N, C-alpha and C positions, 0 to 999 in steps of 0.2 A: 722445832724438831732439829736435832743436830745432824750434821752431814754423815757422821759415822752411823747413826741409827738408821738414816735413810739407806745407806749402802748395805747395812746388815739386812734390812728388810728386802732389798732387791736381790741380794745373793741367796737368801734363804728360799725365796720363791724360784729363782731361775736356775740355781745350781741343781736343785732337785729335778726340775724339768729337763735340764741338760743331761743329767744322768739317765733319765728315762729315754730320752731321745737318742743318746749316744749308743745304746745297746738294744739287743732284742729283748723286749720285756719278757719275763720279769728280771732279766739280768743286766748288769752294768757293763760286763765284758762284751766286746763286739767281735765279729768275725770278718774275714776278708772276702766272703763270697757274695758277689753282686747278684741281683735278680737276673733272669734270663733276658737276652737281647729281644727287644720288642714287646716285653711284658710290662705290666703295671701292677702296683700295689696301692691300696688305699686303706687307711686306718683312721679311727677316731678314738680318743682316749682322754683321760684326765688323771692327774696325780695331786697329792696333798702331803704336806709336812707340817709338823707343829713343834714349837719350842715353848718355853715359859713366857716368851715375849709375845708371840703371835702364831697364828696358823696361816700358811700360805698355800695357794693352789695354782696349778697351771692346767687349764682346761675349762670348757671343752677345747680340745685341740684336734687338728686334722693333719695327717701325714700322707704324703704322696711320694712314691718311688717309681722311677721309670728306667727301664733298661735301654738307655739311649744308644749304646754301642756295645759290641762284644766286650765283655769283661769290665764294663763301666755302667754304673747306674747313678742317676741324679736324684736328689733327695730334697724335700722341703717340708717344713712343719710351720703351721700358723696357729699360735696358741692365744687363748685368753689367759689373763693373769689376775689374781686377786689377793688381797692382804686383809686379814681379820685380826686386829690387835687384841691381846688379852685385856689391856687397859681400854675400857670402853670410851674413855675420853678422847682417845686417838681416833681419827677418821678411818673408815674402811675405804679401800680403793679397789676398783675393778676396771679393766680395759684390755687393750691389745698388749701382748707381751712381745719380747724380741723374736723375730722370725728367724728360723734356722734353715740354712741352705747347706747342702753337702754334696760331695762327689766321692763315690766308692770306686776304687780302681784295683783290680786284681792283676798284678804284673808277673806272678809266677803261678803256673797251673799245678794242681796236685797230680802226682803220679803214684805208682805203687810204693816207692821208697822216699818220695819227696813231698813235703807239705805245700799247700798253696800259701801264697804271701800276698798281702795287699795293704792298702791304706784307705781310710775313710775320713777325709778332711772336712771339717765343719766350719761354717762361717755364721756367727750369730749377729744378725743385723739389728741395729739399735732402733727398732720401731716402737718399743715400749717407752712410756713416759718416765724418764729418770727421776724427775722432781717428785713424782707420785710414788716412786718405789717400784714401778712396773717394768723397768728395764735397766740395763747396765749403763747406758748412755754413750757407749762407744762400741764399735765392732770388735768382737773377740773371736778367738780361733781355737780349734782343737786339732792337733797334728799327731796322729798315731800310726803305728805299724802293727798289723794283726797277722797271725799265723794260724793255720788250721790243718788237721789231719784226721781222717776217718779210718776206722778199723771195724768193718762189719756194722753192727748196730751201735758201736761206740763212736763218738766224735769228741775231739778235744781241740780247744782253740784259746788264744790269748795273745797278749802283747802289751804295749804301752806307748806312752808318748808324753806330750806336754800340752797344757792349756795356756794360751797367751792372752792376758787381759791387761791392757794398757789403760788403767783407770785408777783414780785416787782411792786408796783403801784396799785395793786388790793387789795381787801379785801373780806372776806366772807360777804354775805348780805342775809337778809330774804326776802321772797316774799309771797304774799297771794292773792287769788282772789276768787270771787264768781260770778256765772252766772245763769240766768234764761232764758229758751228758750221754744218755743212752735211750735209744728207741725201745719202747716196750709194746710190741704188737704194732698195729697200723695207726693207732689213735694217740698213744701216750708218748711223750718225751720228757724225761726227768733229768735234772742236772744239779750241780753245785759249783760254786765259784769262790775264789778269794780275790778281793779287789782292794787296792791301796790308792790313796791320793795324798798328796802333800798339803801343807798349809796353804790356804787360799787367800790370806791377807788379813791385816789387822782390823779392817772394818767389816769382816764377814763372820758368820757363826763358826766357820771351820778355821780357826786360828792355829790349829795344830794338825799334824798328819794323823790319818786314821786308816785302819784296816778292817774290812768286814769279811765275814764268811756267811754265805747264805745258800739256800736251796730253793728250787722251784721247778716249773715245768709248763708244758703245753698239752692241751687236749684238742684234737682236730675233730670238730663237729661234722664237717663235710669235707671230703678230700677228693679232688684238689681245689675245688672252687671256693671253699669258705674255711 
């Protein structure tokens, strides 16, 4: 198996996972608002993506967020990763993926006329096996700035930054997104976003820049505990 093919398999699995982790599902755009001081959040999830070459999954994965300080929360995701090649002569792979650690810090509070501003720095730790295509093989980073403002039931947020990947076949690439969402009653929140990312490297599936427009939302089964 060539190095380029191995790298492509790694990125196809992990960039999709990174996108899911970098944002509040189902969106890729993130916000600057940390969870409340002293509070905790726990999630479990999985994602999958397919190309003509293979199907890649990240999950089951667990995410934990902790409001460690006022305006600061700490973040961790521990994922399983898997690769299912379309060519059945190629081996399937399954194991631990790259662990994600992050710090969200809000450094400007929202007021009547001023948006809140913050950052959510991510560190992807190379715990996945690079030779098996389950990890990038080196620590890589996401460095964004996010802005948010609310107007009654409406909320809008967005921003951008750069992903730094110092690995063969990869390149650093910019990203940016903006989202508008609206609360509908006490249970529903619906929104839509535009999200852009630059080319991710010659050894990855995303060799060119791409822009997407999507829509999604949330339904609160039990508020506020669930």
